[in-house]
N, C-alpha and C positions, 0 to 999 in steps of 0.2 A: 588450495583454498579459493573459493569463488569470490568474485567482487562483492556479492551480497554478504558473505560472511565477514569480509573486511569492513564493510559498511556497519554491520551490526556490532563489530568489535571496536568501532570508532577509529579504525585505521584509515578510512576514507571518509571525508565529511559527507553528511547528509542532512536533510531537513526532517528530523524525527518528529513523528506525530503521535507515537505511542510505543510503549515497551513494557515487557514484563520479563521474568527470568528466562522464558523459553522462546519468546516471539518478539519481533521488531517490525514496526511499520514506519515508512518514510515516503516522502514525496517522490514521484517518478521524475527523472531528469528530462524526459521527453514526453510530457503529459498530453493525453487526449483532451483534457479540460483542466482548468484550475482546480487544484486539490487532488488530482489523480494520485492515488496512494498505492504502494506495494506493501504486502504483508508477507513476512517470511518466518520460517523457523530459524532460530539462531544457529543451532549446532548441526542440523541435518541438511546435507547438501545434495541429496538425491534430486534429480531434475524432473521426476515424474510423481505428481501428487499422490497417485494411487499406489505407489510403492511405500509410502510412509507407514510407520507403525500406527496401528489404530488410535492409540492415545495421542500421538503427535498430530495425526490427521484431525481428530475431533477437537483437540486443543487449538489448532491453527484456525479452524472455522469459528470456534467460540470467540477467539481473540479478534478475528476479522469482523465478526458481527458487532462486537463492542466498538471497534474502530469505525465501522460504517455508521453506527448510531451517532457517534461523535461527529463524524463528517457531515451527516445530514443536519445536525444542530448548528454546525459552524458555517456551512456553505449553502447559500440559497440554491436549491435544486429540487427537481420533482422526485428524483430517486437516486440511490447509489447503485450503479450497475456493477456486476461482478463478472470477471473473466479469469479463466485459468488456461493459459496457452502453453507456457513452459518452453518456448522455442528460442527465446532470446538469450537467456542466461541459464546455465545448467544448475539451477538451484530452485526448488519449488517456490513459487510465489503466486499470490492472488492479487489481481488488479481490482481496485475499488475506484470507480469513476463516477463523479457527480454528473448526473444526466438531466438535460432538459427534454431530450427526445432520444429515441433508439439510435438515431444517426450518430449520436455522440460516442457510441461504442465502436465505431468503424476505425480499426487500427491502421487502415490505409489512408485516412484523411490527413490533410495538412494540420500540423500541430500548432497550437497557439504559443506565442512567445510569452513567457512568464518571467518577470524580473526577479532577481535574487531577493529584493526587498519584499515583493509580493509573496514569494515562496516562504520567506521567514514569517510573514503575517499569517499566511494560511496554516503553516505548521503550528504556530503558537495558538491559533484559534482552535484547531482540531485537538491539540494536546490539552488545552484548557477544558474543552468539553469532555474529552476522554477521562480526565482526572475527576470529573464530577460524577461519573458512572460507578 
């Protein structure tokens, strides 16, 4: 079982920003920017997005789209950037990153420190916007 599956099952705490029966979105613990969110399928642990069953693949992107819309409404930013790398954790995941510029998507840059209180505020704000959709 991957760490992301354990997070989705509630076995490891996370800052949930959205969830449905098949997918889960939560704040990244090492964010590129405040509000950096990971979107995962709950049950499918394949580490390569293009191995996903077509229905899971399409559902994951539809869910990520809705989460990105909620993020854009909750976090002042120019855009929500998208990346799929799949190198860190062997569980398909989509990175959604609030952007002010393209440089904000550089995974090699120094990461901002985000307090637990701020993470809780961000997660609650995104979840609130998600629930309005």
